[in-house]
BALOBA-1460 file (C-alpha; in Angstrom, 3 decimals):
// residues 341
<rec num="1" residu="x" x="-145.143" y="5.484" z="-36.079"/>
<rec num="2" residu="x" x="-144.157" y="1.965" z="-37.072"/>
<rec num="3" residu="x" x="-146.465" y="0.187" z="-39.468"/>
<rec num="4" residu="x" x="-147.820" y="-3.270" z="-38.778"/>
<rec num="5" residu="x" x="-145.086" y="-4.915" z="-40.839"/>
<rec num="6" residu="x" x="-142.114" y="-3.252" z="-39.147"/>
<rec num="7" residu="x" x="-140.314" y="-5.442" z="-36.582"/>
<rec num="8" residu="x" x="-139.496" y="-4.173" z="-33.119"/>
<rec num="9" residu="x" x="-136.259" y="-4.548" z="-31.212"/>
<rec num="10" residu="x" x="-135.857" y="-7.980" z="-29.601"/>
<rec num="11" residu="x" x="-135.770" y="-8.120" z="-25.818"/>
<rec num="12" residu="x" x="-132.286" y="-9.680" z="-25.900"/>
<rec num="13" residu="x" x="-130.785" y="-6.627" z="-27.624"/>
<rec num="14" residu="x" x="-132.546" y="-4.196" z="-25.314"/>
<rec num="15" residu="x" x="-131.398" y="-6.128" z="-22.233"/>
<rec num="16" residu="x" x="-127.802" y="-6.231" z="-23.484"/>
<rec num="17" residu="x" x="-127.814" y="-2.489" z="-24.155"/>
<rec num="18" residu="x" x="-129.186" y="-1.747" z="-20.691"/>
<rec num="19" residu="x" x="-126.575" y="-4.039" z="-19.179"/>
<rec num="20" residu="x" x="-123.852" y="-2.015" z="-20.879"/>
<rec num="21" residu="x" x="-125.264" y="1.272" z="-19.615"/>
<rec num="22" residu="x" x="-125.114" y="0.056" z="-16.013"/>
<rec num="23" residu="x" x="-121.542" y="-1.241" z="-16.324"/>
<rec num="24" residu="x" x="-118.567" y="0.539" z="-14.801"/>
<rec num="25" residu="x" x="-117.051" y="0.960" z="-18.283"/>
<rec num="26" residu="x" x="-119.856" y="1.258" z="-20.844"/>
<rec num="27" residu="x" x="-117.721" y="0.939" z="-23.965"/>
<rec num="28" residu="x" x="-115.719" y="-1.983" z="-22.627"/>
<rec num="29" residu="x" x="-119.010" y="-3.762" z="-21.950"/>
<rec num="30" residu="x" x="-120.148" y="-2.962" z="-25.489"/>
<rec num="31" residu="x" x="-116.911" y="-4.363" z="-26.923"/>
<rec num="32" residu="x" x="-117.194" y="-7.541" z="-24.849"/>
<rec num="33" residu="x" x="-120.586" y="-8.213" z="-26.413"/>
<rec num="34" residu="x" x="-119.636" y="-7.183" z="-29.948"/>
<rec num="35" residu="x" x="-116.466" y="-9.242" z="-30.101"/>
<rec num="36" residu="x" x="-117.932" y="-12.397" z="-28.604"/>
<rec num="37" residu="x" x="-120.225" y="-14.901" z="-30.278"/>
<rec num="38" residu="x" x="-123.312" y="-13.450" z="-28.578"/>
<rec num="39" residu="x" x="-124.656" y="-11.659" z="-31.673"/>
<rec num="40" residu="x" x="-124.875" y="-12.481" z="-35.349"/>
<rec num="41" residu="x" x="-124.793" y="-9.641" z="-37.905"/>
<rec num="42" residu="x" x="-128.549" y="-9.061" z="-37.785"/>
<rec num="43" residu="x" x="-128.605" y="-8.855" z="-33.993"/>
<rec num="44" residu="x" x="-125.541" y="-6.615" z="-34.036"/>
<rec num="45" residu="x" x="-127.554" y="-4.166" z="-36.149"/>
<rec num="46" residu="x" x="-130.416" y="-4.319" z="-33.642"/>
<rec num="47" residu="x" x="-128.025" y="-4.044" z="-30.670"/>
<rec num="48" residu="x" x="-126.636" y="-0.808" z="-32.102"/>
<rec num="49" residu="x" x="-130.173" y="0.566" z="-32.362"/>
<rec num="50" residu="x" x="-130.844" y="-0.390" z="-28.733"/>
<rec num="51" residu="x" x="-127.623" y="1.333" z="-27.647"/>
<rec num="52" residu="x" x="-128.645" y="4.445" z="-29.567"/>
<rec num="53" residu="x" x="-131.969" y="4.465" z="-27.719"/>
<rec num="54" residu="x" x="-130.173" y="4.241" z="-24.370"/>
<rec num="55" residu="x" x="-127.825" y="7.131" z="-25.157"/>
<rec num="56" residu="x" x="-130.712" y="9.214" z="-26.484"/>
<rec num="57" residu="x" x="-132.468" y="8.592" z="-23.167"/>
<rec num="58" residu="x" x="-129.561" y="10.171" z="-21.253"/>
<rec num="59" residu="x" x="-129.334" y="13.061" z="-23.768"/>
<rec num="60" residu="x" x="-126.023" y="12.009" z="-25.316"/>
<rec num="61" residu="x" x="-127.014" y="12.821" z="-28.885"/>
<rec num="62" residu="x" x="-123.550" y="12.348" z="-30.371"/>
<rec num="63" residu="x" x="-123.230" y="8.792" z="-29.076"/>
<rec num="64" residu="x" x="-126.821" y="8.027" z="-30.101"/>
<rec num="65" residu="x" x="-126.138" y="9.145" z="-33.674"/>
<rec num="66" residu="x" x="-122.802" y="7.339" z="-33.699"/>
<rec num="67" residu="x" x="-124.410" y="3.998" z="-32.890"/>
<rec num="68" residu="x" x="-127.038" y="4.566" z="-35.600"/>
<rec num="69" residu="x" x="-124.231" y="5.130" z="-38.094"/>
<rec num="70" residu="x" x="-122.623" y="1.893" z="-36.917"/>
<rec num="71" residu="x" x="-125.938" y="0.102" z="-37.367"/>
<rec num="72" residu="x" x="-126.031" y="1.363" z="-40.929"/>
<rec num="73" residu="x" x="-122.777" y="-0.466" z="-41.639"/>
<rec num="74" residu="x" x="-124.686" y="-3.727" z="-41.020"/>
<rec num="75" residu="x" x="-127.774" y="-3.072" z="-43.131"/>
<rec num="76" residu="x" x="-126.808" y="-5.838" z="-45.544"/>
<rec num="77" residu="x" x="-127.572" y="-8.360" z="-42.789"/>
<rec num="78" residu="x" x="-131.218" y="-7.325" z="-42.403"/>
<rec num="79" residu="x" x="-134.188" y="-7.179" z="-44.746"/>
<rec num="80" residu="x" x="-135.938" y="-4.003" z="-45.875"/>
<rec num="81" residu="x" x="-138.587" y="-4.350" z="-43.149"/>
<rec num="82" residu="x" x="-135.863" y="-3.312" z="-40.670"/>
<rec num="83" residu="x" x="-134.893" y="-0.108" z="-42.507"/>
<rec num="84" residu="x" x="-137.646" y="2.028" z="-40.877"/>
<rec num="85" residu="x" x="-136.191" y="1.197" z="-37.447"/>
<rec num="86" residu="x" x="-133.028" y="3.056" z="-38.429"/>
<rec num="87" residu="x" x="-134.659" y="5.770" z="-40.533"/>
<rec num="88" residu="x" x="-137.117" y="6.801" z="-37.839"/>
<rec num="89" residu="x" x="-134.366" y="7.066" z="-35.232"/>
<rec num="90" residu="x" x="-132.269" y="9.257" z="-37.515"/>
<rec num="91" residu="x" x="-135.222" y="11.583" z="-38.060"/>
<rec num="92" residu="x" x="-135.992" y="11.703" z="-34.328"/>
<rec num="93" residu="x" x="-132.399" y="12.793" z="-33.634"/>
<rec num="94" residu="x" x="-132.611" y="15.504" z="-36.284"/>
<rec num="95" residu="x" x="-130.483" y="13.685" z="-38.862"/>
<rec num="96" residu="x" x="-132.975" y="14.108" z="-41.691"/>
<rec num="97" residu="x" x="-130.292" y="14.342" z="-44.386"/>
<rec num="98" residu="x" x="-128.838" y="11.009" z="-43.281"/>
<rec num="99" residu="x" x="-132.321" y="9.475" z="-43.210"/>
<rec num="100" residu="x" x="-132.990" y="10.730" z="-46.738"/>
<rec num="101" residu="x" x="-129.624" y="9.416" z="-47.886"/>
<rec num="102" residu="x" x="-130.521" y="5.996" z="-46.524"/>
<rec num="103" residu="x" x="-133.886" y="6.034" z="-48.271"/>
<rec num="104" residu="x" x="-132.427" y="7.072" z="-51.608"/>
<rec num="105" residu="x" x="-129.468" y="4.677" z="-51.651"/>
<rec num="106" residu="x" x="-131.156" y="1.554" z="-50.339"/>
<rec num="107" residu="x" x="-134.704" y="1.891" z="-51.552"/>
<rec num="108" residu="x" x="-133.577" y="2.510" z="-55.117"/>
<rec num="109" residu="x" x="-131.867" y="-0.861" z="-54.890"/>
<rec num="110" residu="x" x="-134.486" y="-2.823" z="-52.963"/>
<rec num="111" residu="x" x="-137.870" y="-1.077" z="-52.888"/>
<rec num="112" residu="x" x="-140.545" y="-3.559" z="-54.019"/>
<rec num="113" residu="x" x="-142.318" y="-2.409" z="-57.141"/>
<rec num="114" residu="x" x="-139.484" y="-0.171" z="-58.368"/>
<rec num="115" residu="x" x="-138.768" y="-2.025" z="-61.600"/>
<rec num="116" residu="x" x="-135.664" y="-0.458" z="-63.132"/>
<rec num="117" residu="x" x="-133.152" y="-2.023" z="-65.466"/>
<rec num="118" residu="x" x="-129.703" y="-2.348" z="-63.891"/>
<rec num="119" residu="x" x="-128.232" y="0.353" z="-66.123"/>
<rec num="120" residu="x" x="-130.956" y="2.841" z="-65.220"/>
<rec num="121" residu="x" x="-130.709" y="1.944" z="-61.558"/>
<rec num="122" residu="x" x="-126.942" y="2.479" z="-61.611"/>
<rec num="123" residu="x" x="-127.353" y="5.806" z="-63.426"/>
<rec num="124" residu="x" x="-129.890" y="6.984" z="-60.866"/>
<rec num="125" residu="x" x="-127.645" y="6.023" z="-57.963"/>
<rec num="126" residu="x" x="-124.563" y="7.646" z="-59.513"/>
<rec num="127" residu="x" x="-126.442" y="10.891" z="-60.045"/>
<rec num="128" residu="x" x="-127.702" y="10.887" z="-56.488"/>
<rec num="129" residu="x" x="-124.243" y="10.120" z="-55.058"/>
<rec num="130" residu="x" x="-122.747" y="12.986" z="-57.065"/>
<rec num="131" residu="x" x="-125.294" y="15.474" z="-55.747"/>
<rec num="132" residu="x" x="-125.038" y="14.196" z="-52.184"/>
<rec num="133" residu="x" x="-121.238" y="14.393" z="-52.190"/>
<rec num="134" residu="x" x="-121.436" y="18.116" z="-52.930"/>
<rec num="135" residu="x" x="-123.812" y="18.628" z="-49.986"/>
<rec num="136" residu="x" x="-121.672" y="16.587" z="-47.597"/>
<rec num="137" residu="x" x="-118.482" y="18.428" z="-48.518"/>
<rec num="138" residu="x" x="-119.864" y="21.530" z="-46.817"/>
<rec num="139" residu="x" x="-120.083" y="19.775" z="-43.433"/>
<rec num="140" residu="x" x="-116.869" y="17.747" z="-43.503"/>
<rec num="141" residu="x" x="-114.125" y="18.366" z="-40.954"/>
<rec num="142" residu="x" x="-110.427" y="18.785" z="-41.684"/>
<rec num="143" residu="x" x="-109.973" y="15.429" z="-43.390"/>
<rec num="144" residu="x" x="-111.726" y="16.935" z="-46.415"/>
<rec num="145" residu="x" x="-109.066" y="19.642" z="-46.614"/>
<rec num="146" residu="x" x="-106.315" y="17.027" z="-46.715"/>
<rec num="147" residu="x" x="-108.064" y="14.636" z="-49.101"/>
<rec num="148" residu="x" x="-109.167" y="17.352" z="-51.514"/>
<rec num="149" residu="x" x="-105.554" y="18.514" z="-51.801"/>
<rec num="150" residu="x" x="-104.278" y="14.958" z="-52.231"/>
<rec num="151" residu="x" x="-106.935" y="14.218" z="-54.845"/>
<rec num="152" residu="x" x="-105.714" y="17.151" z="-56.929"/>
<rec num="153" residu="x" x="-101.978" y="16.795" z="-56.292"/>
<rec num="154" residu="x" x="-101.099" y="13.179" z="-55.507"/>
<rec num="155" residu="x" x="-100.050" y="12.561" z="-59.111"/>
<rec num="156" residu="x" x="-97.638" y="15.496" z="-58.844"/>
<rec num="157" residu="x" x="-96.232" y="14.286" z="-55.516"/>
<rec num="158" residu="x" x="-95.604" y="10.888" z="-57.074"/>
<rec num="159" residu="x" x="-93.967" y="7.852" z="-55.515"/>
<rec num="160" residu="x" x="-91.272" y="7.825" z="-52.853"/>
<rec num="161" residu="x" x="-87.694" y="7.749" z="-54.113"/>
<rec num="162" residu="x" x="-86.873" y="4.849" z="-51.758"/>
<rec num="163" residu="x" x="-89.616" y="2.659" z="-53.239"/>
<rec num="164" residu="x" x="-91.693" y="2.431" z="-50.042"/>
<rec num="165" residu="x" x="-95.430" y="2.846" z="-50.309"/>
<rec num="166" residu="x" x="-96.517" y="6.257" z="-49.112"/>
<rec num="167" residu="x" x="-98.258" y="6.247" z="-45.732"/>
<rec num="168" residu="x" x="-101.044" y="8.367" z="-44.302"/>
<rec num="169" residu="x" x="-101.271" y="8.420" z="-40.496"/>
<rec num="170" residu="x" x="-104.340" y="9.545" z="-38.599"/>
<rec num="171" residu="x" x="-103.823" y="10.532" z="-34.969"/>
<rec num="172" residu="x" x="-107.237" y="10.304" z="-33.323"/>
<rec num="173" residu="x" x="-109.400" y="7.436" z="-34.565"/>
<rec num="174" residu="x" x="-113.092" y="8.189" z="-34.997"/>
<rec num="175" residu="x" x="-115.074" y="7.916" z="-31.753"/>
<rec num="176" residu="x" x="-118.672" y="8.694" z="-32.707"/>
<rec num="177" residu="x" x="-119.183" y="8.201" z="-36.425"/>
<rec num="178" residu="x" x="-121.436" y="11.224" z="-36.869"/>
<rec num="179" residu="x" x="-122.025" y="13.111" z="-40.143"/>
<rec num="180" residu="x" x="-119.021" y="15.205" z="-41.111"/>
<rec num="181" residu="x" x="-116.686" y="13.454" z="-38.672"/>
<rec num="182" residu="x" x="-116.280" y="9.902" z="-39.964"/>
<rec num="183" residu="x" x="-112.672" y="10.521" z="-40.950"/>
<rec num="184" residu="x" x="-111.234" y="7.037" z="-40.307"/>
<rec num="185" residu="x" x="-113.381" y="5.254" z="-42.876"/>
<rec num="186" residu="x" x="-113.128" y="8.100" z="-45.394"/>
<rec num="187" residu="x" x="-109.330" y="8.251" z="-45.118"/>
<rec num="188" residu="x" x="-109.078" y="4.454" z="-45.372"/>
<rec num="189" residu="x" x="-111.226" y="4.348" z="-48.497"/>
<rec num="190" residu="x" x="-109.094" y="7.057" z="-50.103"/>
<rec num="191" residu="x" x="-105.903" y="5.187" z="-49.257"/>
<rec num="192" residu="x" x="-107.254" y="1.946" z="-50.703"/>
<rec num="193" residu="x" x="-108.239" y="3.744" z="-53.921"/>
<rec num="194" residu="x" x="-104.855" y="5.463" z="-54.284"/>
<rec num="195" residu="x" x="-102.502" y="2.674" z="-53.159"/>
<rec num="196" residu="x" x="-101.441" y="4.346" z="-49.911"/>
<rec num="197" residu="x" x="-100.901" y="2.588" z="-46.607"/>
<rec num="198" residu="x" x="-103.112" y="3.826" z="-43.774"/>
<rec num="199" residu="x" x="-102.500" y="3.775" z="-40.019"/>
<rec num="200" residu="x" x="-104.919" y="5.171" z="-37.450"/>
<rec num="201" residu="x" x="-103.785" y="5.675" z="-33.849"/>
<rec num="202" residu="x" x="-105.805" y="6.349" z="-30.706"/>
<rec num="203" residu="x" x="-105.337" y="6.082" z="-26.945"/>
<rec num="204" residu="x" x="-108.749" y="4.396" z="-26.525"/>
<rec num="205" residu="x" x="-108.855" y="0.648" z="-27.281"/>
<rec num="206" residu="x" x="-112.581" y="0.861" z="-28.031"/>
<rec num="207" residu="x" x="-111.903" y="3.165" z="-30.979"/>
<rec num="208" residu="x" x="-109.117" y="1.009" z="-32.392"/>
<rec num="209" residu="x" x="-111.155" y="-2.196" z="-31.943"/>
<rec num="210" residu="x" x="-113.970" y="-0.668" z="-33.957"/>
<rec num="211" residu="x" x="-111.550" y="0.527" z="-36.648"/>
<rec num="212" residu="x" x="-109.880" y="-2.886" z="-36.927"/>
<rec num="213" residu="x" x="-113.314" y="-4.508" z="-37.118"/>
<rec num="214" residu="x" x="-114.196" y="-2.172" z="-39.988"/>
<rec num="215" residu="x" x="-110.901" y="-2.905" z="-41.786"/>
<rec num="216" residu="x" x="-111.563" y="-6.652" z="-41.524"/>
<rec num="217" residu="x" x="-115.172" y="-6.349" z="-42.640"/>
<rec num="218" residu="x" x="-114.263" y="-4.223" z="-45.668"/>
<rec num="219" residu="x" x="-111.129" y="-6.180" z="-46.575"/>
<rec num="220" residu="x" x="-108.733" y="-3.281" z="-45.940"/>
<rec num="221" residu="x" x="-105.102" y="-4.183" z="-45.142"/>
<rec num="222" residu="x" x="-104.621" y="-1.285" z="-42.733"/>
<rec num="223" residu="x" x="-103.635" y="-0.823" z="-39.076"/>
<rec num="224" residu="x" x="-105.469" y="0.561" z="-36.041"/>
<rec num="225" residu="x" x="-103.080" y="0.988" z="-33.117"/>
<rec num="226" residu="x" x="-103.873" y="1.714" z="-29.469"/>
<rec num="227" residu="x" x="-101.292" y="4.238" z="-28.300"/>
<rec num="228" residu="x" x="-100.977" y="7.904" z="-27.431"/>
<rec num="229" residu="x" x="-100.497" y="9.717" z="-30.726"/>
<rec num="230" residu="x" x="-97.516" y="11.774" z="-29.646"/>
<rec num="231" residu="x" x="-95.745" y="8.612" z="-28.444"/>
<rec num="232" residu="x" x="-96.473" y="6.796" z="-31.694"/>
<rec num="233" residu="x" x="-95.090" y="9.608" z="-33.838"/>
<rec num="234" residu="x" x="-92.040" y="10.006" z="-31.612"/>
<rec num="235" residu="x" x="-91.230" y="6.303" z="-31.959"/>
<rec num="236" residu="x" x="-92.174" y="5.943" z="-35.629"/>
<rec num="237" residu="x" x="-89.097" y="4.372" z="-37.258"/>
<rec num="238" residu="x" x="-89.179" y="6.157" z="-40.618"/>
<rec num="239" residu="x" x="-90.464" y="9.199" z="-42.459"/>
<rec num="240" residu="x" x="-94.222" y="9.546" z="-42.813"/>
<rec num="241" residu="x" x="-95.783" y="11.225" z="-45.812"/>
<rec num="242" residu="x" x="-99.196" y="12.522" z="-44.795"/>
<rec num="243" residu="x" x="-100.496" y="13.203" z="-41.296"/>
<rec num="244" residu="x" x="-103.995" y="14.037" z="-40.063"/>
<rec num="245" residu="x" x="-104.022" y="15.298" z="-36.474"/>
<rec num="246" residu="x" x="-107.406" y="15.011" z="-34.797"/>
<rec num="247" residu="x" x="-106.683" y="13.636" z="-31.352"/>
<rec num="248" residu="x" x="-106.776" y="15.208" z="-27.893"/>
<rec num="249" residu="x" x="-109.808" y="17.547" z="-27.705"/>
<rec num="250" residu="x" x="-109.692" y="21.150" z="-26.609"/>
<rec num="251" residu="x" x="-112.005" y="22.130" z="-23.759"/>
<rec num="252" residu="x" x="-115.038" y="23.688" z="-25.473"/>
<rec num="253" residu="x" x="-117.268" y="23.057" z="-22.455"/>
<rec num="254" residu="x" x="-119.693" y="20.676" z="-24.156"/>
<rec num="255" residu="x" x="-118.007" y="17.295" z="-23.744"/>
<rec num="256" residu="x" x="-120.290" y="14.490" z="-22.610"/>
<rec num="257" residu="x" x="-119.798" y="12.567" z="-19.404"/>
<rec num="258" residu="x" x="-118.890" y="9.530" z="-21.505"/>
<rec num="259" residu="x" x="-116.201" y="11.450" z="-23.415"/>
<rec num="260" residu="x" x="-114.694" y="12.838" z="-20.239"/>
<rec num="261" residu="x" x="-114.719" y="9.382" z="-18.635"/>
<rec num="262" residu="x" x="-112.529" y="7.999" z="-21.427"/>
<rec num="263" residu="x" x="-109.884" y="10.677" z="-20.829"/>
<rec num="264" residu="x" x="-109.974" y="10.074" z="-17.090"/>
<rec num="265" residu="x" x="-109.580" y="6.330" z="-17.585"/>
<rec num="266" residu="x" x="-106.850" y="6.491" z="-20.248"/>
<rec num="267" residu="x" x="-104.933" y="9.608" z="-19.201"/>
<rec num="268" residu="x" x="-105.863" y="10.059" z="-15.558"/>
<rec num="269" residu="x" x="-107.509" y="13.479" z="-15.938"/>
<rec num="270" residu="x" x="-110.408" y="15.146" z="-17.764"/>
<rec num="271" residu="x" x="-109.938" y="17.163" z="-20.935"/>
<rec num="272" residu="x" x="-107.912" y="20.348" z="-20.493"/>
<rec num="273" residu="x" x="-106.596" y="22.945" z="-22.915"/>
<rec num="274" residu="x" x="-103.105" y="22.786" z="-21.413"/>
<rec num="275" residu="x" x="-102.839" y="19.019" z="-22.034"/>
<rec num="276" residu="x" x="-104.370" y="19.417" z="-25.510"/>
<rec num="277" residu="x" x="-101.811" y="22.061" z="-26.476"/>
<rec num="278" residu="x" x="-98.903" y="20.053" z="-25.068"/>
<rec num="279" residu="x" x="-99.959" y="16.881" z="-26.888"/>
<rec num="280" residu="x" x="-100.173" y="18.662" z="-30.239"/>
<rec num="281" residu="x" x="-96.881" y="20.450" z="-29.638"/>
<rec num="282" residu="x" x="-95.203" y="17.075" z="-29.103"/>
<rec num="283" residu="x" x="-96.760" y="15.888" z="-32.367"/>
<rec num="284" residu="x" x="-95.364" y="19.008" z="-34.039"/>
<rec num="285" residu="x" x="-91.861" y="18.087" z="-32.857"/>
<rec num="286" residu="x" x="-92.242" y="14.702" z="-34.559"/>
<rec num="287" residu="x" x="-93.495" y="16.409" z="-37.724"/>
<rec num="288" residu="x" x="-90.364" y="18.566" z="-37.805"/>
<rec num="289" residu="x" x="-88.167" y="15.481" z="-37.471"/>
<rec num="290" residu="x" x="-90.003" y="12.898" z="-39.584"/>
<rec num="291" residu="x" x="-92.342" y="14.489" z="-42.158"/>
<rec num="292" residu="x" x="-91.153" y="13.644" z="-45.671"/>
<rec num="293" residu="x" x="-89.748" y="16.591" z="-47.660"/>
<rec num="294" residu="x" x="-92.852" y="16.574" z="-49.878"/>
<rec num="295" residu="x" x="-95.195" y="15.563" z="-47.063"/>
<rec num="296" residu="x" x="-98.330" y="17.209" z="-45.699"/>
<rec num="297" residu="x" x="-99.781" y="17.651" z="-42.215"/>
<rec num="298" residu="x" x="-103.355" y="18.681" z="-41.481"/>
<rec num="299" residu="x" x="-104.490" y="20.022" z="-38.079"/>
<rec num="300" residu="x" x="-108.202" y="19.581" z="-37.438"/>
<rec num="301" residu="x" x="-110.126" y="21.846" z="-35.035"/>
<rec num="302" residu="x" x="-107.607" y="24.642" z="-35.569"/>
<rec num="303" residu="x" x="-108.307" y="28.144" z="-36.869"/>
<rec num="304" residu="x" x="-107.307" y="31.807" z="-36.668"/>
<rec num="305" residu="x" x="-108.930" y="34.300" z="-34.327"/>
<rec num="306" residu="x" x="-107.551" y="37.846" z="-34.333"/>
<rec num="307" residu="x" x="-104.496" y="36.549" z="-36.210"/>
<rec num="308" residu="x" x="-103.794" y="33.945" z="-33.503"/>
<rec num="309" residu="x" x="-104.090" y="30.184" z="-33.922"/>
<rec num="310" residu="x" x="-106.553" y="28.713" z="-31.435"/>
<rec num="311" residu="x" x="-108.004" y="25.383" z="-30.241"/>
<rec num="312" residu="x" x="-105.864" y="22.283" z="-30.917"/>
<rec num="313" residu="x" x="-103.137" y="24.156" z="-32.786"/>
<rec num="314" residu="x" x="-102.676" y="26.997" z="-30.276"/>
<rec num="315" residu="x" x="-99.011" y="26.212" z="-29.573"/>
<rec num="316" residu="x" x="-98.216" y="23.680" z="-32.307"/>
<rec num="317" residu="x" x="-99.111" y="25.878" z="-35.276"/>
<rec num="318" residu="x" x="-96.833" y="28.819" z="-34.368"/>
<rec num="319" residu="x" x="-94.024" y="26.367" z="-33.559"/>
<rec num="320" residu="x" x="-94.304" y="24.648" z="-36.942"/>
<rec num="321" residu="x" x="-94.448" y="27.960" z="-38.796"/>
<rec num="322" residu="x" x="-91.249" y="28.983" z="-37.026"/>
<rec num="323" residu="x" x="-89.599" y="25.688" z="-37.998"/>
<rec num="324" residu="x" x="-89.954" y="25.696" z="-41.747"/>
<rec num="325" residu="x" x="-93.575" y="24.786" z="-42.495"/>
<rec num="326" residu="x" x="-96.144" y="26.961" z="-44.247"/>
<rec num="327" residu="x" x="-99.935" y="26.973" z="-44.439"/>
<rec num="328" residu="x" x="-101.223" y="26.141" z="-47.909"/>
<rec num="329" residu="x" x="-104.932" y="26.032" z="-47.061"/>
<rec num="330" residu="x" x="-107.144" y="26.862" z="-44.081"/>
<rec num="331" residu="x" x="-110.887" y="26.127" z="-44.048"/>
<rec num="332" residu="x" x="-113.436" y="23.946" z="-42.242"/>
<rec num="333" residu="x" x="-111.640" y="24.906" z="-39.020"/>
<rec num="334" residu="x" x="-108.554" y="23.060" z="-40.205"/>
<rec num="335" residu="x" x="-105.097" y="24.008" z="-41.462"/>
<rec num="336" residu="x" x="-103.016" y="22.163" z="-44.073"/>
<rec num="337" residu="x" x="-99.251" y="22.649" z="-44.028"/>
<rec num="338" residu="x" x="-96.187" y="21.597" z="-46.007"/>
<rec num="339" residu="x" x="-92.471" y="22.338" z="-45.755"/>
<rec num="340" residu="x" x="-91.466" y="25.749" z="-47.062"/>
<rec num="341" residu="x" x="-89.783" y="25.693" z="-50.454"/>
């Protein structure tokens, strides 16, 4: 229950969220509001909360959590009285670890009455971040497989012989930024820290708008491109060094109406395994042609069952293994490959 000092959502934000939900294209309506002058940063935070409430109401938990995570990106624009609005919604949706993370990170910094010297405060935060990173690693998707390998081996891989900056391409920009799946931001932060260029590609303009907005807000000189991933890789004019494939979904039978509607709008048909396998096979052809000799490719949502590759990599994985690549790690339902030596 909210205490007497906790603000409620303004009517304007609730009305805007409900307007979006009744629009023919919900996400396009959301983007129109977000990328106009209708909302300042504080109201954007509150608008995200209102959107989360609307998606929770129609039982789309993934989208509801995703908008809460987006609200969190704008916490700096609100005061601490607004934090319970986000925390309580996270708890209600079962995201208690995320709620606790928010409490620990932000209340250590801003909780009234917590009088710590800056050095002690920093030490407390660093210790918490270290412990939390270990917990989160157990729920991360395939991007963790790629980044863990790069973290340990990037110094051995070294710079390109032609002097170009190494590039990491993500095919499949984050849709709902839910725990364990926020690959676009995580990959971008890694690339910024390690002097790599980062490009994320998606067929859905909503996803690339949100990624470009994040890059601008965080001062990242990276690219979010609206294009089918297989087309982008086919037309890419040079070698690429590192590739994370997390695009066209396989049909696991639990896709939301919203998710299916994006495929129908962008590709003309709902999600199907046949189209998923074909898309990733076309990406595999580009990998064979354009992956750097010391490059890496990571397939997300791909694993072995009865010695057969399934899900997104059903056809692409066997094809790559027959064309000179080898698996160097497989975990978190992901497979990391490099060229055979």
